[in-house]
Every structure is written in structure tokens, then in C-alpha cells.
C-alpha positions, 0 to 999 in steps of 0.5 A, a space after each residue: 784960246 779960252 774956253 769959251 772960244 772953243 771950236 769943237 771938241 771930241 764927239 761924246 759916246 751919245 753922239 756915235 749912239 745917235 749917229 747909230 740910231 738915226 741911221 737904224 731910224 731911216 731904215 725902218 721909216 724908209 721900209 715901213 713905206 715902202 712896204 707899207 708897213 705901220 709897224 716898220 715905221 712905228 719903230 723908225 719913230 722911236 729909234 729916232 725919239 732915242 736919237 735926238 735924246 741922245 743927240 741932246 746929250 751931246 749938244 748939252 755935254 758939248 755945252 757944258 764944256 763951252 762948245 757953242 752951238 754957232 762957234 762953227 759951221 760943224 757945230 753948226 750943222 751938228 744942231 740944225 740936225 738936231 733941230 730938224 729931227 725934234 721938228 719932225 718928231 714933234 709933228 709926226 706925234 699927232 701927223 702921219 707923215 712917214 714919207 716925211 721922216 724918211 726923207 728927213 730922219 736920213 737927212 740928219 742922220 748925213 748932215 750929222 755924219 757929215 758935220 763930224 768927220 768934216 775940218 773945223 775950220 779957223 777960229 773966228 776972233 770977231 765971233 760976237 754974241 751977236 754973231 752967235 744970235 744970228 747964226 742961232 736964228 738962221 739954222 732954226 729958219 733953215 730947220 722949218 724951211 727943211 722941214 717945210 721941203 720935206 713935205 712937199 715933197 711927199 705933196 708931190 709925190 702923193 699927188 702924183 701917184 693919186 694922178 695916176 691911180 697907183 696904190 701899191 707899196 710905195 705910194 698909197 697902201 699906208 695911210 697918208 695925209 692929206 694933199 690939203 693938209 700936207 700944204 698947209 703944214 708947209 705953209 705955216 712953216 715957211 710962214 713962221 721960218 720966213 721972219 726968222 731968217 728975215 732977222 738973222 739976215 738983217 742981224 748978218 748984214 749989222 755983224 757984217 758992218 761991224 767986221 768991216 767986211 764987204 757984202 760981195 761974198 757968194 753965201 750973202 748973195 745966197 742968202 738974198 736970193 734964198 730970202 727972195 725966193 720964200 718972198 714970192 712964195 708967201 706973197 704968191 699964197 697970200 696975194 695970187 692963191 698959191 696953193 699944191 704943186 706951184 707952191 711945193 716947187 718954191 719950197 722946193 727951190 728956196 730950199 735948194 738955195 738954203 743949202 746951197 748958202 750953208 754948203 758956200 759956209 761950209 766951205 770956206 770955213 773949212 779951207 779957213 777962208 
């Protein structure tokens, strides 16, 4: 096997530092939100920034060793975690989205650790340039869906607490973004992620056709259902005026479907199917 077909390499020290920093950042963000301690949330964000930087160093090092982020499910999941972390940090630069961070940063830590501990799977002899572009764009789309789902979950929790007039540590003693702003941010993320996911699906169908394999695999069916869910969400928002709770639930359902696609790929590649 030539270097340009490496599935994976051993993690660099920067990788393990990133995992540790993400884990501590998750604890800081969770504690900061639950205890209404803005200082803890700031520490959590600082740790997440450091983890993101170390994670980027590891990805760059792997690139030097000719390991493409789309070379295997393991690498794709690691790249997905990095994009999610970067998206959260970018959003938190100007917005107070501590609750979303308390969801996303633990997700990043879990995905990164699970990806590294998983088997690489069998080599894909037909992983062409088109296949790598397809996987890379799909990862970007799913990352945006993950960010949108975290904001949707934040919306649902904050709306529930407002209706119940609960202003304890677990809800609103700390400053939060307005419900309308959370809903709008989630909508914009889906509006960007959906075209990317669409392009990824089209490229994926072309790639499958080039490989001569059928479209009846469960991950392909799940991807189509995911696309339909987000198409329905955008159609409902634009045509029917969906806002708030309904849109949030559909956003979460769509991301659950997207996770099912990743899970199927993860299992199939792990067993070499």
C-alpha cells in the first residue's frame, strides 16, 4: 500500500492532549451552566479553544503523513469532531450559547475518543478523488446539522423553562440568547448545511455508479430519508412559516437520522463490509 492510501496512523501526542482538553472543557461548560458561573464557562471555552488547536495540529500532522480525512470512517469522524468544535467556538465568539456548548463539546470528546478507539476497517481500493470530495462535503454538512441541533435543543429547554417560569441554576440565572435568536441561528445553519448535504448526495450517487454497486444499502436509504427530513424542514419554514418548537423538533429528528447514517457506515467499515 502506498502512502497516499494510508487509512490511519497512530495518534500524535497532540491528539491525546486535545481529548483531555475537550473533556475538561466539557466539564467546565456543564458546571458553568448548571451552577450559573460565567467564569467557569469562560474557562471551559478557553480549554475548548486549546483543544481545538491541538486537534488541528494532529490533523495537520496526519496530512503530512498522507492520511486524508476521508480515508476511513475513523478519520472522517475525527474531522467531523474538529469541524463541530470549530463551529461552536466561532458561534460563541459573539453569542452566549453556553448550553449549546455544554452539548457540543462533550459530543466532540466522545466522537473523537470513539473514532480513535475504533478499528480502521478494510482498505477502500476504489476511494477516488470524487469519493474523498463526497465524504468531505458530507462531513461538513453533518457538522452544520449537529450545530443546528444543539441550538434547537437549547431552544426547547429554554422555552420549557420560560413557560414554567423556572429561573434556577439549571435554567436562566445565567444570561442566555433570546429564543428568536436561537431559532434564527439554527435555521441559518440548516440553510447552509442542506445544500452541502445535497451536493454530497449527488456526488455520492455518481461515485456509487462509477463503482458499479447498487443503491439498496441501508446507509444510502437513511441518507435519502435524512435529506427529505431537512428538505421538509426548510420547506416548512419558508412555505408554512414554521418557527420555534416545531422547527426545533424536526431539526433534532433530522440530525438523529444523520447520526443513523454515520452509525451504519461506522459499523460496516469496522467489520469490513
